[in-house]
C-alpha positions as CSV (number, residue, x, y, z in Angstrom):
1,M,0.1,0.0,-0.1
2,R,1.1,3.6,-0.6
3,E,1.3,6.4,2.0
4,F,-2.1,8.2,2.5
5,T,-4.5,10.8,4.6
6,F,-7.9,10.1,5.4
7,Q,-9.9,13.3,6.2
8,N,-13.6,13.0,5.7
9,P,-15.7,15.1,8.4
10,T,-19.2,14.3,7.0
11,R,-21.1,13.1,9.9
12,I,-23.2,10.0,9.2
13,I,-26.6,9.8,11.0
14,F,-28.1,6.5,9.8
15,G,-31.5,4.7,10.7
16,K,-35.3,5.1,11.1
17,G,-36.7,8.4,11.8
18,Q,-33.2,10.3,11.7
19,I,-34.7,13.5,9.9
20,Q,-35.9,14.6,13.0
21,S,-32.2,15.3,14.2
22,L,-31.8,17.9,11.7
23,R,-32.7,20.4,14.4
24,D,-29.7,19.3,16.1
25,Q,-27.6,19.3,13.2
26,I,-28.0,22.9,11.9
27,P,-27.0,26.1,13.9
28,A,-30.1,27.6,15.6
29,D,-29.3,31.0,13.8
30,A,-28.9,29.5,10.3
31,R,-30.7,30.7,7.5
32,I,-31.2,27.8,5.5
33,L,-31.9,27.0,1.8
34,M,-33.4,23.8,1.1
35,L,-32.6,22.5,-2.6
36,A,-34.9,19.5,-4.0
37,G,-35.7,17.9,-7.1
38,G,-39.0,17.3,-8.9
39,G,-41.5,17.1,-5.8
40,S,-41.1,13.3,-5.1
41,I,-40.1,14.0,-1.3
42,K,-43.7,15.5,-1.0
43,T,-45.4,12.3,-1.7
44,N,-43.1,10.0,0.0
45,G,-43.4,11.9,3.7
46,V,-39.7,13.3,3.3
47,Y,-40.7,16.6,2.9
48,Q,-43.1,16.7,5.9
49,Q,-40.7,15.3,8.2
50,V,-38.0,18.1,7.1
51,R,-40.7,20.8,7.6
52,E,-41.3,19.4,11.4
53,A,-37.6,19.5,12.1
54,L,-36.9,22.8,10.8
55,S,-40.3,24.5,12.2
56,E,-38.5,26.5,14.6
57,R,-35.8,27.5,11.8
58,T,-35.7,30.3,9.3
59,W,-35.5,28.6,5.9
60,V,-36.5,29.0,2.2
61,E,-36.9,26.5,-0.6
62,H,-35.7,25.8,-4.2
63,W,-37.2,23.0,-6.2
64,G,-36.7,21.9,-10.0
65,I,-32.9,20.4,-9.8
66,E,-32.9,18.4,-12.3
67,P,-31.0,14.8,-13.0
68,N,-27.4,15.6,-14.3
69,P,-28.2,19.1,-13.1
70,D,-27.2,21.8,-15.5
71,V,-25.2,24.6,-14.4
72,T,-27.5,27.5,-15.5
73,G,-30.7,25.9,-13.6
74,I,-28.7,26.4,-10.5
75,L,-27.9,30.1,-11.1
76,P,-31.7,31.2,-9.7
77,A,-30.7,29.1,-6.4
78,L,-27.3,31.5,-6.3
79,E,-30.0,34.5,-6.2
80,L,-31.9,33.3,-3.8
81,V,-28.9,32.8,-1.6
82,R,-27.8,36.4,-2.0
83,S,-31.6,37.8,-1.5
84,E,-32.2,35.6,1.5
85,R,-28.9,36.1,3.3
86,V,-28.7,32.2,3.3
87,N,-26.0,30.8,5.3
88,F,-26.6,27.2,5.3
89,L,-27.7,24.7,2.6
90,L,-29.7,21.6,2.9
91,A,-29.8,18.9,0.1
92,V,-33.0,16.9,0.1
93,G,-32.8,14.5,-2.6
94,G,-30.0,12.1,-4.6
95,G,-26.8,12.6,-5.9
96,S,-27.8,15.0,-8.4
97,V,-29.2,17.6,-5.4
98,V,-26.4,16.8,-3.4
99,D,-24.1,17.7,-6.3
100,A,-26.2,21.0,-7.1
101,A,-25.6,22.1,-3.6
102,K,-22.0,21.5,-3.4
103,F,-21.4,23.6,-6.4
104,L,-24.0,26.2,-5.1
105,A,-21.8,26.1,-1.8
106,G,-18.7,26.9,-3.4
107,I,-20.1,29.6,-6.1
108,A,-21.6,31.2,-3.3
109,V,-18.4,32.4,-1.5
110,T,-16.0,32.2,-4.3
111,A,-15.4,35.3,-6.8
112,G,-15.6,34.3,-10.5
113,E,-18.3,33.5,-12.8
114,P,-19.9,30.1,-12.1
115,L,-19.4,28.8,-15.6
116,A,-15.5,29.5,-15.3
117,L,-15.3,27.9,-11.8
118,L,-16.8,24.9,-13.2
119,A,-14.3,24.6,-15.9
120,R,-11.5,25.0,-13.5
121,G,-12.9,22.1,-11.8
122,G,-14.3,23.7,-8.7
123,R,-11.1,25.7,-7.4
124,F,-13.5,27.2,-4.5
125,T,-11.6,29.6,-1.9
126,G,-14.5,28.3,0.5
127,A,-18.1,27.0,0.6
128,L,-21.1,27.5,2.4
129,P,-21.9,24.9,5.0
130,L,-24.3,22.0,3.8
131,G,-26.3,19.2,5.0
132,V,-27.8,16.2,3.2
133,V,-31.3,14.2,3.7
134,L,-30.5,11.5,1.0
135,T,-33.4,9.8,-0.5
136,A,-31.8,7.9,-3.3
137,P,-28.5,6.2,-2.8
138,G,-25.9,5.3,-5.4
139,T,-23.7,8.2,-6.3
140,G,-21.8,8.3,-2.6
141,S,-22.1,12.4,-3.1
142,E,-23.5,12.3,0.5
143,S,-20.1,11.8,2.0
144,N,-17.3,13.3,-0.2
145,S,-16.1,16.5,-1.5
146,T,-16.6,15.7,-5.5
147,G,-19.8,16.3,-7.7
148,A,-20.4,16.6,-11.3
149,I,-22.4,19.5,-12.9
150,S,-23.6,19.2,-16.6
151,N,-22.9,22.3,-19.2
152,R,-25.8,21.6,-21.7
153,A,-24.8,24.6,-23.8
154,T,-21.3,22.7,-24.7
155,S,-22.4,19.3,-24.2
156,Q,-20.1,18.8,-21.3
157,K,-20.7,17.0,-17.8
158,Q,-17.8,18.3,-15.8
159,I,-16.5,16.9,-12.4
160,F,-15.3,19.4,-9.8
161,S,-13.9,18.8,-6.5
162,S,-12.8,20.8,-3.3
163,P,-12.2,20.1,0.2
164,H,-14.7,22.9,1.1
165,C,-17.5,20.6,-0.4
166,F,-17.7,17.8,2.2
167,P,-21.2,17.7,3.4
168,Q,-21.2,18.5,7.3
169,F,-23.5,15.8,7.9
170,A,-25.5,13.2,6.0
171,I,-28.7,11.7,7.3
172,L,-29.7,8.2,5.9
173,D,-32.7,6.4,6.7
174,P,-33.4,3.6,4.8
175,E,-37.3,4.1,4.8
176,C,-37.0,7.1,2.5
177,T,-36.1,4.8,-0.3
178,Y,-39.1,2.6,-0.4
179,T,-40.9,4.3,-2.8
180,L,-38.0,4.8,-5.3
181,P,-39.1,3.7,-8.9
182,A,-37.3,0.3,-9.8
183,K,-35.2,2.2,-12.6
184,H,-33.7,4.4,-9.9
185,V,-32.9,1.5,-7.4
186,A,-31.1,-0.2,-10.1
187,N,-29.3,2.7,-11.3
188,G,-28.2,3.2,-8.0
189,V,-27.0,-0.5,-7.3
190,V,-25.1,-0.3,-10.6
191,D,-23.6,3.2,-9.9
192,A,-22.1,2.1,-6.4
193,Y,-21.0,-1.3,-7.9
194,T,-18.8,0.7,-10.4
195,H,-17.5,3.1,-8.1
196,V,-16.3,-0.1,-6.1
197,L,-14.6,-1.5,-9.6
198,E,-13.0,1.4,-10.5
199,Q,-10.9,1.5,-7.3
200,Y,-10.3,-2.4,-7.2
201,L,-9.7,-3.2,-10.7
202,T,-6.2,-2.3,-11.2
203,Y,-3.2,-4.3,-10.0
204,P,-2.3,-5.8,-6.7
205,T,-0.2,-3.3,-4.4
206,G,-0.9,-5.2,-1.4
207,G,-3.8,-3.3,-0.1
208,M,-5.2,-6.8,1.2
209,L,-7.8,-5.2,3.6
210,S,-8.7,-2.4,1.2
211,D,-9.5,-5.6,-1.3
212,R,-11.6,-7.3,1.3
213,I,-13.7,-4.5,2.0
214,A,-14.2,-3.3,-1.8
215,E,-15.2,-7.4,-2.4
216,G,-17.7,-7.3,0.6
217,I,-19.3,-4.1,-1.0
218,L,-19.7,-6.0,-4.2
219,V,-21.1,-9.2,-2.8
220,T,-23.5,-7.1,-0.7
221,L,-24.5,-4.9,-3.7
222,R,-24.9,-8.3,-5.8
223,E,-27.1,-10.1,-3.0
224,C,-29.2,-6.9,-1.8
225,G,-29.6,-5.4,-5.4
226,P,-32.1,-7.9,-7.0
227,L,-33.8,-8.3,-3.8
228,A,-34.5,-4.4,-3.2
229,L,-36.4,-4.9,-6.7
230,L,-38.7,-7.8,-5.3
231,E,-39.1,-6.4,-1.8
232,P,-39.2,-2.7,-2.1
233,D,-40.0,-2.2,1.6
234,N,-37.7,-4.5,3.1
235,F,-35.6,-2.6,5.5
236,V,-32.8,-4.8,5.8
237,I,-32.2,-5.0,2.3
238,R,-32.6,-0.9,1.9
239,A,-30.4,-0.3,4.7
240,N,-27.3,-2.5,3.2
241,L,-27.8,-1.0,0.1
242,M,-27.8,2.6,1.4
243,W,-24.5,2.0,3.7
244,S,-22.8,-0.1,0.7
245,A,-23.4,3.0,-1.7
246,T,-22.2,5.5,0.8
247,L,-18.8,3.2,1.7
248,A,-18.3,2.7,-2.1
249,L,-17.1,6.4,-2.4
250,N,-16.5,8.0,0.7
251,G,-12.7,7.5,0.3
252,L,-12.2,4.5,2.3
253,I,-11.6,1.7,-0.1
254,G,-9.6,4.0,-2.2
255,L,-6.9,4.7,0.3
256,G,-3.6,3.9,-0.5
257,V,-4.3,1.8,-3.8
258,P,-4.5,3.0,-7.7
259,Q,-7.6,3.8,-9.1
260,D,-8.9,3.5,-12.8
261,W,-12.1,5.8,-13.3
262,T,-11.8,5.2,-17.5
263,T,-15.3,4.0,-17.3
264,H,-16.8,6.8,-15.5
265,H,-14.8,9.6,-17.8
266,I,-16.5,8.0,-20.7
267,G,-20.0,7.6,-19.2
268,H,-19.9,11.2,-18.4
269,E,-19.5,12.1,-21.9
270,L,-22.4,9.7,-22.8
271,T,-24.5,11.4,-20.6
272,A,-23.6,14.8,-21.9
273,L,-24.1,14.0,-25.4
274,F,-27.1,11.5,-25.4
275,G,-28.6,12.2,-22.4
276,I,-28.2,8.8,-21.1
277,D,-28.5,7.7,-17.4
278,H,-25.1,7.9,-15.5
279,A,-25.3,4.2,-14.2
280,R,-26.8,3.1,-17.5
281,S,-23.8,4.4,-19.4
282,L,-21.3,2.9,-16.8
283,A,-23.1,-0.6,-17.5
284,A,-22.7,-0.3,-21.1
285,V,-19.0,0.4,-20.9
286,M,-17.5,-1.3,-18.0
287,P,-17.5,-4.8,-19.6
288,S,-15.7,-3.3,-22.5
289,V,-13.1,-1.5,-20.4
290,M,-12.7,-5.0,-18.7
291,K,-12.2,-6.6,-21.7
292,A,-9.6,-4.1,-23.4
293,R,-7.5,-4.0,-20.1
294,R,-7.4,-7.9,-19.5
295,Q,-3.9,-8.4,-19.7
296,Q,-3.2,-5.2,-17.6
297,K,-5.7,-6.0,-14.9
298,A,-5.5,-9.9,-15.4
299,E,-4.6,-10.3,-11.4
300,K,-7.4,-8.1,-10.0
301,I,-9.9,-9.7,-12.4
302,L,-8.9,-13.0,-11.6
303,Q,-9.3,-12.2,-7.9
304,Y,-12.6,-10.6,-8.3
305,G,-13.9,-13.4,-10.2
306,A,-12.9,-15.8,-7.5
307,R,-14.1,-14.0,-4.4
308,V,-17.1,-12.3,-5.8
309,F,-18.6,-14.8,-8.2
310,G,-16.6,-18.2,-7.3
311,I,-14.9,-18.7,-10.6
312,Q,-12.2,-20.9,-10.0
313,E,-12.4,-23.6,-12.6
314,G,-10.6,-23.2,-16.3
315,D,-7.5,-21.5,-17.6
316,L,-7.0,-17.9,-17.4
317,D,-8.4,-16.7,-20.5
318,H,-11.7,-18.7,-19.5
319,R,-11.7,-17.2,-16.0
320,I,-11.5,-13.9,-17.2
321,D,-13.9,-14.1,-20.0
322,S,-16.6,-15.6,-17.3
323,T,-15.8,-12.7,-14.9
324,I,-16.5,-10.2,-17.6
325,Q,-19.8,-12.0,-18.7
326,Q,-21.0,-12.4,-14.8
327,T,-20.3,-8.8,-14.4
328,R,-22.6,-7.9,-17.7
329,K,-25.2,-10.7,-16.7
330,F,-25.6,-8.9,-13.1
331,F,-26.1,-5.2,-14.6
332,E,-28.9,-7.1,-16.9
333,S,-30.3,-8.6,-14.0
334,L,-31.3,-5.2,-12.8
335,G,-32.8,-4.4,-15.9
336,L,-29.9,-2.2,-17.4
337,Q,-28.6,-2.8,-21.0
338,T,-25.1,-3.4,-21.4
339,R,-24.4,-2.4,-25.0
340,L,-24.5,1.3,-26.4
341,G,-26.6,0.1,-29.4
342,A,-29.5,-0.3,-27.3
343,Y,-29.5,3.5,-27.0
344,G,-28.9,4.2,-30.7
345,I,-25.1,4.9,-30.2
346,S,-23.4,3.8,-33.4
347,E,-19.7,3.9,-34.7
348,A,-20.5,7.0,-36.3
349,D,-20.9,8.8,-32.9
350,I,-17.5,7.7,-31.8
351,P,-15.7,10.8,-33.0
352,R,-18.1,13.2,-31.1
353,I,-17.6,11.3,-27.7
354,I,-13.8,11.5,-28.4
355,A,-13.7,14.9,-28.9
356,N,-15.5,15.8,-25.8
357,L,-13.2,13.9,-23.9
358,K,-10.1,15.7,-25.5
359,G,-12.1,19.2,-24.8
360,A,-12.3,17.9,-21.0
361,R,-8.5,17.1,-21.4
362,R,-9.2,13.4,-20.6
363,V,-6.5,12.3,-23.3
364,R,-4.9,9.9,-20.7
365,L,-6.6,7.7,-18.9
366,G,-6.4,4.3,-16.7
367,E,-4.5,3.6,-13.3
368,R,-1.2,4.4,-15.1
369,L,-2.2,6.6,-17.7
370,D,-2.0,4.5,-20.3
371,V,-5.1,4.4,-22.1
372,T,-5.0,6.6,-25.0
373,L,-7.8,8.1,-26.8
374,E,-7.2,5.8,-30.0
375,Q,-7.9,3.0,-27.3
376,V,-10.9,4.4,-25.8
377,A,-12.3,4.5,-29.4
378,G,-11.7,0.7,-29.5
379,I,-13.5,0.5,-26.1
380,L,-16.6,2.2,-27.5
381,K,-16.6,0.2,-31.0
382,D,-16.6,-3.1,-28.7
383,A,-19.5,-1.9,-26.5
384,I,-21.7,-1.1,-29.3
């Protein structure tokens, strides 16, 4: 393992009925802006719980945060922050709402145009404090300092990261996820699963404990993902999914080990250009990345196959092929397509995707930065 420093200041408040603890997490004199999406929290009871917890507080609301939020859609909330003298943000929703809140927190106190700050990857000089009430697990954004914001005017989805953007707290009540549409549940499982793979499927570095934790999350997602679709109000299943998604991207399993975010970088461009759900872009790309990098990742793919799928019979090539196929089957068992052709993408679209990666300065990918854009084009061709 390599040297590392682990600094994650987010306080996790996990369990049934924990939204009521909001009143204990936010300063009494705070002027709060609640950010939310399309209104589902009003039908599942979450909004009512938030209102009750904040009944004695000063707060305003901003609705309409979209999936894969566009930067221009966040600017009205910035005006609200200024006009209402807001000094605390509360994101109530899934990863898109949390990412929007993080970006808003940074641009609210950092000089410069929001578009320019996004283009520079979130070099914020500070940020408003923020908290999270999570309703859709998957992205892990509730417990890290990174986010992704779209700029639809330029057909880009850009990643930003700042140590100022860690949520102060995240309330995780598994009961808040009971009414999620099956599609959103499946997307969250695949997103979290891919997060783990991209920190795990690299090359051995002696991170034995990190590997075992990662494998534990993968096995839990494999077991609980399909069950969550069959038993939507099973608290134990929902709780394990929620906790797995948080652990998948709170920084823990990536400590001291190499990471490969090739699939995510490609996936972001697929979302930006074609509007494919983030998780569905990952499901369509990850098997082809594994196939293209089978030689460089052979030891970890074999370990993954043996420990997560129990694949131990046959020669090396057979076990690698079987592991890639089992990964594909798992994604498909949740209802996700694993071919880009299913979304109408053809080889003719590959140059546009490559151009977007180049525009985002993603010209060398992989854990060793040895995946060229020419190789990415081959991955995309295979994924179609």
